[in-house]
C-alpha positions in Angstrom: -31.7 -13.0 26.1 -31.4 -9.5 27.4 -30.3 -6.6 25.1 -27.2 -6.1 27.2 -26.2 -9.8 26.5 -26.9 -9.3 22.8 -24.7 -6.3 22.7 -21.9 -8.0 24.7 -21.9 -11.0 22.4 -21.7 -8.8 19.3 -19.0 -6.6 20.8 -21.3 -3.6 20.9 -23.2 -4.4 17.7 -26.4 -6.4 17.1 -27.5 -7.7 13.7 -31.2 -8.4 13.9 -31.1 -11.3 11.4 -28.8 -13.2 13.7 -31.3 -13.1 16.5 -34.8 -13.4 15.0 -36.2 -14.8 18.3 -35.0 -11.6 20.1 -36.5 -9.2 17.5 -39.0 -7.8 20.0 -36.3 -7.4 22.6 -34.3 -5.3 20.3 -37.3 -3.3 19.1 -38.3 -2.5 22.7 -34.8 -1.5 23.5 -34.8 0.9 20.5 -38.1 2.3 21.5 -36.8 2.9 25.0 -33.7 4.6 23.7 -31.2 2.0 24.8 -30.1 1.2 21.3 -30.3 2.9 17.9 -30.3 1.7 14.4 -27.0 2.5 12.6 -28.1 0.7 9.4 -31.2 -1.3 8.6 -31.2 -4.2 11.0 -28.0 -3.1 12.6 -28.2 -1.8 16.2 -25.6 -0.3 18.6 -25.8 1.2 22.1 -27.6 4.5 21.9 -24.8 6.5 23.6 -22.0 4.7 21.9 -19.5 7.0 19.9 -19.7 6.2 16.2 -16.1 5.3 15.7 -14.7 4.5 12.3 -14.1 0.9 13.4 -17.8 0.5 14.4 -19.0 2.0 11.1 -16.8 -0.5 9.2 -18.1 -3.4 11.2 -21.7 -2.2 10.7 -21.3 -1.8 7.0 -20.0 -5.4 6.7 -22.8 -6.7 9.0 -25.4 -4.9 6.9 -24.0 -6.3 3.6 -22.9 -9.8 4.3 -21.3 -10.2 0.9 -20.0 -6.7 0.6 -16.3 -5.7 0.9 -14.6 -2.5 2.0 -12.6 -1.2 -1.0 -11.0 1.9 -2.5 -9.8 4.7 -0.4 -11.3 3.2 2.8 -9.5 -0.1 2.4 -6.2 1.8 1.8 -6.8 3.8 5.0 -7.3 0.5 6.8 -4.1 -1.1 5.4 -1.9 2.0 5.9 -3.3 2.8 9.4 -4.6 6.2 8.3 -7.7 7.9 9.8 -10.9 6.5 8.2 -12.6 9.2 6.1 -16.2 9.4 5.2 -18.0 8.1 3.3 -16.9 4.6 3.9 -16.7 2.7 0.5 -18.3 -0.7 0.2 -18.6 -2.9 -2.9 -21.5 -5.3 -2.9 -22.9 -7.8 -5.5 -26.6 -6.7 -5.3 -28.3 -3.6 -6.5 -30.0 -1.6 -3.7 -30.4 1.7 -2.0 -27.6 3.1 0.2 -29.4 3.9 3.4 -27.0 6.4 5.0 -24.8 9.3 3.8 -21.7 8.0 5.5 -21.7 4.9 3.4 -21.0 4.8 -0.3 -22.0 1.5 -2.0 -20.9 0.5 -5.5 -22.6 -2.5 -7.1 -20.9 -5.2 -9.1 -18.3 -8.0 -8.8 -16.8 -8.2 -5.3 -13.0 -8.5 -5.3 -10.9 -10.9 -3.4 -10.8 -10.0 0.3 -9.1 -10.3 3.7 -10.5 -10.3 7.2 -9.5 -7.6 9.6 -11.2 -7.8 13.1 -14.5 -8.7 11.6 -14.1 -6.3 8.6 -13.9 -7.7 5.1 -11.4 -5.6 3.1 -10.4 -6.0 -0.6 -6.9 -7.3 -1.0 -4.0 -4.7 -0.9 -3.2 -5.4 -4.5 -6.7 -4.8 -5.7 -7.0 -1.5 -3.7 -3.6 -0.2 -4.9 -4.4 -1.0 -8.6 -7.9 0.4 -8.3 -6.6 3.8 -7.0 -3.9 4.0 -9.6 -6.5 5.3 -12.0 -6.4 8.6 -10.1 -3.1 8.7 -8.1 -0.7 7.4 -10.8 0.6 4.7 -8.5 1.3 6.6 -5.2 -0.5 3.9 -3.2 1.2 1.1 -5.2 4.7 2.5 -4.3 3.7 2.9 -0.6 2.4 -0.6 -0.4 5.5 -2.0 -2.2 7.7 -0.2 0.4 5.6 -1.7 3.3 5.7 -5.2 1.7 1.9 -5.3 1.4 2.0 -6.0 -2.4 4.5 -7.3 -4.9 5.0 -6.5 -8.6 3.6 -10.0 -9.4 0.5 -9.6 -7.3 -0.3 -6.2 -8.9 0.1 -7.7 -12.4 -2.3 -10.6 -11.4 -5.0 -8.1 -10.3 -4.7 -5.7 -13.3 -6.9 -7.8 -15.7 -9.8 -7.4 -13.3 -10.0 -3.8 -14.4 -10.1 -4.3 -18.2 -12.6 -1.9 -19.8 -13.0 0.3 -16.7 -12.4 4.1 -16.7 -8.8 5.0 -16.0 -7.3 1.6 -16.9 -4.6 3.1 -19.1 -3.2 4.9 -16.1 -3.5 1.8 -14.0 -1.6 -0.2 -16.6 1.1 2.4 -16.7 1.5 2.4 -12.9 1.6 -1.4 -12.7 4.2 -1.4 -15.5 6.3 1.1 -13.5 6.0 -1.1 -10.5 7.6 -4.1 -12.2 11.1 -3.2 -10.9 9.8 -2.7 -7.3 10.2 1.1 -6.9 9.2 2.5 -3.5 8.4 6.0 -4.7 7.7 8.1 -7.8 11.3 9.2 -7.8 12.6 5.6 -7.8 10.2 4.7 -10.6 11.5 7.6 -12.6 15.1 6.6 -11.9 14.3 3.0 -13.0 12.7 4.2 -16.2 15.8 6.5 -16.9 18.1 3.5 -16.5 15.9 1.2 -18.7 15.5 3.7 -21.4 19.3 4.2 -21.5 19.8 0.4 -21.8 21.6 0.2 -18.5 20.8 -3.2 -16.9 22.3 -5.6 -14.4 20.6 -4.0 -11.4 17.9 -4.8 -8.8 15.8 -2.5 -6.7 15.0 -2.6 -3.0 16.2 -6.2 -2.6 17.5 -6.7 0.9 21.1 -7.8 1.4 23.1 -8.6 4.6 26.0 -6.1 4.9 28.2 -6.4 8.0 25.4 -7.8 10.1 22.7 -5.4 8.9 19.9 -6.0 6.4 19.8 -3.1 3.9 17.6 -2.7 0.8 19.4 -0.3 -1.5 17.3 1.7 -3.8 19.2 0.4 -6.8 22.1 -2.1 -6.6 24.3 -3.2 -9.4 25.3 -6.7 -8.2 28.4 -7.4 -10.3 29.9 -3.9 -9.9 29.1 -3.5 -6.2 27.5 -0.1 -7.0 24.5 1.4 -5.1 22.3 4.3 -6.2 20.4 6.0 -3.4 17.7 8.5 -3.9 17.6 11.5 -1.6 14.1 12.9 -1.3 13.4 15.9 1.0 10.0 14.6 2.1 11.2 11.2 3.1 14.7 12.1 4.4 14.0 15.3 6.2 13.8 14.2 9.9 16.8 14.0 12.1 16.3 10.3 12.7 16.2 9.7 8.9 19.3 11.9 8.4 21.2 9.8 10.9 20.0 6.5 9.5 20.9 7.5 6.0 24.5 8.2 7.0 24.8 5.0 9.1 23.3 3.1 6.2 25.8 4.6 3.7 28.8 3.9 6.1 27.8 0.2 6.3 27.5 -0.1 2.6 30.9 1.6 2.0 32.6 -0.6 4.7 31.0 -3.6 3.0 32.8 -2.8 -0.3 30.1 -0.8 -2.1 30.4 2.5 -3.8 27.4 4.8 -3.2 26.1 7.4 -5.6 23.4 9.7 -4.2 20.8 11.2 -6.6 18.2 13.9 -5.9 14.9 14.8 -7.5 16.4 17.9 -9.1 19.1 15.8 -10.7 16.5 13.4 -12.2 14.3 16.2 -13.5 16.9 18.8 -14.6 20.0 16.8 -15.3 19.0 13.2 -16.3 21.9 13.0 -18.8 24.4 13.9 -16.1 22.9 11.2 -13.9 23.5 8.6 -16.7 27.0 9.8 -17.3 27.8 9.5 -13.6 26.4 6.0 -13.5 28.2 4.9 -16.6 31.5 6.2 -15.4 31.1 4.3 -12.1 30.2 1.1 -13.8 33.1 1.5 -16.3 35.6 2.0 -13.5 34.5 -1.1 -11.6 34.4 -3.1 -14.9 38.0 -2.2 -15.5 39.0 -3.1 -11.9 37.2 -6.5 -12.2 38.9 -7.3 -15.5 42.2 -6.6 -13.9 41.4 -8.9 -11.0 41.1 -6.0 -8.5 37.3 -5.6 -8.3 35.6 -5.1 -5.0 33.6 -8.3 -5.5 36.9 -10.2 -5.6 38.8 -8.2 -3.1 36.1 -8.8 -0.4 
């Protein structure tokens, strides 16, 4: 088989162990400058740009049991640019042959396949990074539907005894109510610590033909709490969507209270007073047979 055929069959990459009978063909092509070794036993076209995707595939081809994990796996899941070094976890001890690849040795986590690339599960990646980011990736992946509070809790025991596990545990605990940001997690904690229950977070409901996932929704009282964050709500499209979303909720019989980061940090007691007043007003209306849940 010609070297061009080998490269075509491997989508631009040749793993020597898969073609022992063509070892001399590959070696001659390397000597002639047609291919180059990207990793031991892994060859690519000599003039091929070393894209992130190619490096990911090469790493998984080099370590057949290895799994992309950590920051690299998160970048894959969140469609972010792949930064170097690429992080790989493998079960066998050995020497990392190139600087652009960082290998950690030990138990390989559960994985998923992405175009020939083995990647640790989203839950494993999010919990792993919570030791240093306090849950930022967890909240992002919750928002995107890549993980659930239950899947995070299932993964957490795999990190028992590892550095940073106290911070991981705290982040997974905060994720129990499905917050989609640090601010929402702080709001949830404020409500819980104050003994205010009867709410769900980011649970989609159909309102006047539109699916909406309110930040916090009190089901019985038809009350919605929406967090306004400058970083997330600063674009014109987001501004318009927020207003449209609130209009739909109001027309659907919900009252909406908007809460900012400054309110949470500087005036948490005032936030609680506001929520309690709104809940009390609706409770009185319901007891009198005039509540929104009955009127609609």
